[in-house]
C-alpha positions as CSV (number, residue, x, y, z in Angstrom):
1,X,5.2,36.1,-33.6
2,X,7.8,34.0,-31.8
3,X,6.2,34.5,-28.4
4,X,2.9,33.0,-29.6
5,X,3.8,29.3,-29.2
6,X,5.4,30.0,-25.8
7,X,2.3,31.8,-24.6
8,X,0.1,29.1,-25.9
9,X,2.2,26.4,-24.2
10,X,2.1,28.3,-20.8
11,X,-1.6,28.7,-21.1
12,X,-2.0,25.0,-21.8
13,X,0.0,24.1,-18.7
14,X,-1.9,26.5,-16.5
15,X,-5.3,25.7,-18.0
16,X,-5.2,22.2,-19.4
17,X,-8.3,20.7,-21.1
18,X,-10.6,18.7,-18.9
19,X,-11.0,15.0,-19.3
20,X,-14.2,15.5,-21.3
21,X,-12.7,18.2,-23.5
22,X,-9.7,16.0,-24.3
23,X,-12.0,13.5,-26.0
24,X,-12.9,16.0,-28.7
25,X,-9.4,17.3,-29.4
26,X,-8.2,14.4,-31.7
27,X,-9.0,14.7,-35.4
28,X,-7.8,11.7,-37.3
29,X,-5.4,12.9,-40.1
30,X,-6.2,10.1,-42.6
31,X,-8.6,7.2,-43.3
32,X,-6.4,4.6,-41.6
33,X,-6.3,6.6,-38.3
34,X,-10.0,7.3,-38.6
35,X,-10.8,3.6,-38.9
36,X,-8.5,2.6,-35.9
37,X,-10.0,5.5,-33.9
38,X,-13.6,4.3,-34.6
39,X,-12.7,0.8,-33.7
40,X,-11.3,1.8,-30.3
41,X,-14.1,4.2,-29.5
42,X,-16.9,1.8,-30.4
43,X,-15.4,-1.5,-29.2
44,X,-17.6,-3.2,-26.5
45,X,-14.8,-3.0,-24.0
46,X,-14.8,0.8,-24.4
47,X,-18.6,0.8,-24.2
48,X,-18.6,-1.2,-21.0
49,X,-16.0,1.0,-19.3
50,X,-17.8,4.2,-20.5
51,X,-21.1,2.9,-18.9
52,X,-19.4,2.2,-15.6
53,X,-19.8,5.2,-13.4
54,X,-16.7,4.5,-11.4
55,X,-14.5,5.3,-14.5
56,X,-13.7,8.6,-16.2
57,X,-12.8,8.5,-19.9
58,X,-10.1,10.7,-21.4
59,X,-7.3,11.1,-23.8
60,X,-4.5,12.4,-21.5
61,X,-2.0,13.0,-24.3
62,X,-4.3,15.6,-25.9
63,X,-3.9,17.7,-22.7
64,X,-0.3,18.3,-23.7
65,X,0.0,21.7,-25.4
66,X,0.6,21.2,-29.2
67,X,3.8,23.2,-29.1
68,X,5.2,20.8,-26.4
69,X,4.3,17.5,-28.0
70,X,7.4,17.3,-30.3
71,X,9.5,17.1,-27.1
72,X,7.3,14.5,-25.4
73,X,8.0,10.8,-26.0
74,X,4.6,9.3,-25.5
75,X,2.6,12.4,-26.4
76,X,4.5,13.2,-29.5
77,X,7.5,11.2,-30.7
78,X,5.7,7.8,-30.5
79,X,2.3,9.0,-31.9
80,X,1.6,8.9,-35.6
81,X,1.3,6.7,-38.7
82,X,2.7,3.2,-38.2
83,X,3.4,3.9,-34.5
84,X,0.9,4.5,-31.8
85,X,-1.5,5.6,-34.5
86,X,-4.1,7.3,-32.4
87,X,-3.8,8.8,-28.8
88,X,-4.6,6.0,-26.3
89,X,-8.1,6.0,-24.9
90,X,-7.9,5.9,-21.1
91,X,-10.5,4.9,-18.4
92,X,-9.5,5.7,-14.9
93,X,-11.0,5.7,-11.4
94,X,-10.7,9.1,-9.8
95,X,-9.1,7.8,-6.6
96,X,-6.2,6.2,-8.4
97,X,-7.5,2.7,-7.7
98,X,-7.3,1.3,-11.3
99,X,-6.9,2.2,-15.0
100,X,-7.6,0.7,-18.3
101,X,-6.3,2.0,-21.6
102,X,-6.6,1.0,-25.3
103,X,-3.9,1.7,-27.9
104,X,-3.1,0.5,-31.4
105,X,0.6,-0.4,-32.0
106,X,1.8,-0.1,-35.5
107,X,4.7,-1.8,-37.5
108,X,7.2,1.0,-36.9
109,X,7.4,0.0,-33.2
110,X,9.0,-3.4,-33.8
111,X,12.3,-5.0,-32.8
112,X,12.0,-8.2,-34.6
113,X,9.9,-8.0,-37.8
114,X,6.2,-7.9,-36.8
115,X,7.0,-8.1,-33.0
116,X,6.6,-4.9,-30.9
117,X,9.9,-4.0,-29.2
118,X,10.0,-4.9,-25.5
119,X,11.3,-1.4,-24.7
120,X,8.2,0.1,-26.2
121,X,6.0,-2.1,-24.0
122,X,8.1,-1.1,-21.0
123,X,7.4,2.5,-21.8
124,X,3.7,1.9,-22.0
125,X,3.7,0.1,-18.7
126,X,5.8,2.8,-17.0
127,X,3.5,5.5,-18.1
128,X,0.2,3.6,-17.6
129,X,1.0,2.3,-14.1
130,X,2.2,5.8,-13.1
131,X,-1.0,7.4,-14.5
132,X,-3.0,4.9,-12.5
133,X,-1.6,5.8,-9.1
134,X,-1.0,9.5,-9.5
135,X,-4.5,10.5,-8.2
136,X,-3.7,8.6,-4.9
137,X,-0.5,10.7,-4.2
138,X,-0.7,14.0,-2.3
139,X,0.2,16.2,-5.3
140,X,-1.0,13.7,-8.0
141,X,2.4,13.3,-9.5
142,X,5.4,11.0,-9.1
143,X,8.5,9.5,-10.6
144,X,9.5,5.8,-11.2
145,X,11.6,4.3,-8.5
146,X,11.4,0.7,-9.8
147,X,9.7,-1.1,-12.6
148,X,9.9,-4.9,-13.0
149,X,8.5,-6.6,-16.1
150,X,7.9,-10.2,-17.0
151,X,7.5,-10.8,-20.8
152,X,5.0,-13.7,-21.3
153,X,4.4,-13.8,-25.1
154,X,5.4,-11.8,-28.2
155,X,3.3,-8.8,-28.9
156,X,2.3,-8.7,-32.5
157,X,2.2,-5.3,-34.2
158,X,-0.8,-3.9,-36.0
159,X,-3.3,-4.6,-33.2
160,X,-5.1,-2.9,-30.4
161,X,-3.7,-3.9,-27.0
162,X,-5.2,-3.3,-23.5
163,X,-3.2,-2.0,-20.6
164,X,-4.7,-2.7,-17.1
165,X,-3.2,-1.3,-13.9
166,X,-4.2,-1.5,-10.2
167,X,-2.8,0.5,-7.3
168,X,-2.2,-2.1,-4.6
169,X,-0.7,0.1,-1.8
170,X,-0.1,3.7,-1.0
171,X,2.0,5.0,1.9
172,X,2.5,8.8,2.0
173,X,4.5,9.8,-1.1
174,X,4.9,6.2,-2.3
175,X,2.5,4.0,-4.4
176,X,2.9,0.4,-5.5
177,X,1.2,-0.6,-8.7
178,X,0.7,-3.8,-10.7
179,X,-0.4,-4.1,-14.3
180,X,-0.3,-5.9,-17.5
181,X,-0.6,-5.6,-21.3
182,X,-3.0,-8.0,-23.0
183,X,-4.6,-8.5,-26.4
184,X,-8.1,-7.2,-27.0
185,X,-10.5,-10.0,-26.0
186,X,-12.9,-11.7,-28.3
187,X,-16.4,-10.1,-28.5
188,X,-18.9,-12.7,-27.2
189,X,-22.4,-13.4,-28.3
190,X,-24.0,-12.6,-25.0
191,X,-24.7,-9.2,-23.4
192,X,-24.2,-7.8,-19.9
193,X,-25.6,-4.8,-18.1
194,X,-23.1,-2.1,-16.9
195,X,-24.4,1.1,-15.3
196,X,-27.9,0.5,-16.6
197,X,-26.6,0.0,-20.2
198,X,-26.7,-3.3,-22.1
199,X,-23.3,-4.0,-23.8
200,X,-21.8,-7.0,-25.5
201,X,-19.5,-9.1,-23.3
202,X,-15.8,-9.3,-24.1
203,X,-13.7,-12.3,-23.3
204,X,-10.3,-12.3,-21.6
205,X,-7.4,-11.2,-23.6
206,X,-4.1,-13.0,-23.9
207,X,-1.6,-11.6,-21.4
208,X,1.6,-10.4,-23.1
209,X,3.5,-9.0,-20.2
210,X,3.1,-8.1,-16.6
211,X,4.7,-5.5,-14.4
212,X,5.1,-4.3,-10.8
213,X,6.3,-0.7,-10.1
214,X,7.0,1.7,-7.3
215,X,6.4,5.4,-7.8
216,X,7.5,8.1,-5.4
217,X,6.3,11.7,-5.3
218,X,9.2,14.2,-5.3
219,X,9.5,16.5,-2.4
220,X,9.2,19.4,-4.9
221,X,6.0,17.9,-6.4
222,X,3.9,21.0,-5.5
223,X,5.9,23.1,-7.8
224,X,6.2,20.7,-10.8
225,X,4.3,21.5,-14.1
226,X,0.9,20.0,-14.0
227,X,1.4,18.5,-17.5
228,X,3.2,15.6,-15.7
229,X,0.4,15.0,-13.3
230,X,-3.1,13.6,-13.5
231,X,-5.5,16.5,-13.8
């Protein structure tokens, strides 16, 4: 029936999956995606963040109702083979203080051959920094007022990159956030203890670009669909 997808989308907006539930909603469609997904989930950086009680793990894009994903840039259009191959894995502090996400960038996202397009990196920063600060805003949603990016080094395609964001100031409906995208650091030979769990240490990644942004919560935020907020 034609009304079924609409009803499903409405239900998904009203009753979105929880953070924990979102982790079980992705089923890799092919061996390549399965391999990348396993790498991200099992990497020592993910293990360390997972063991840290101050962070909550989720896959926010899996909260978007399936029928709405084709019309969502980061949750649909940019996801798939040779693009953002698997949904980004996100670790965030509940109060909006900081966020870390891991995503694999494929060869279809390039400007120059083998180099990820700067506009794609800007999109990731825009969304990642916004997602970081939303919990600190009164209605947990906002829009971009400004985004300033400094590109440091070319971002090679076909690798996992790490986005880090920190909310530096909040005043009412405004939040200022700083962040960066970096390569996945080298796994070191020594361990560290995080949240009572021993995990392998990870070295610093190479910074590819940095950003500063201001997000403002609209005056109509209380009536906006929750799909655009941090649940």
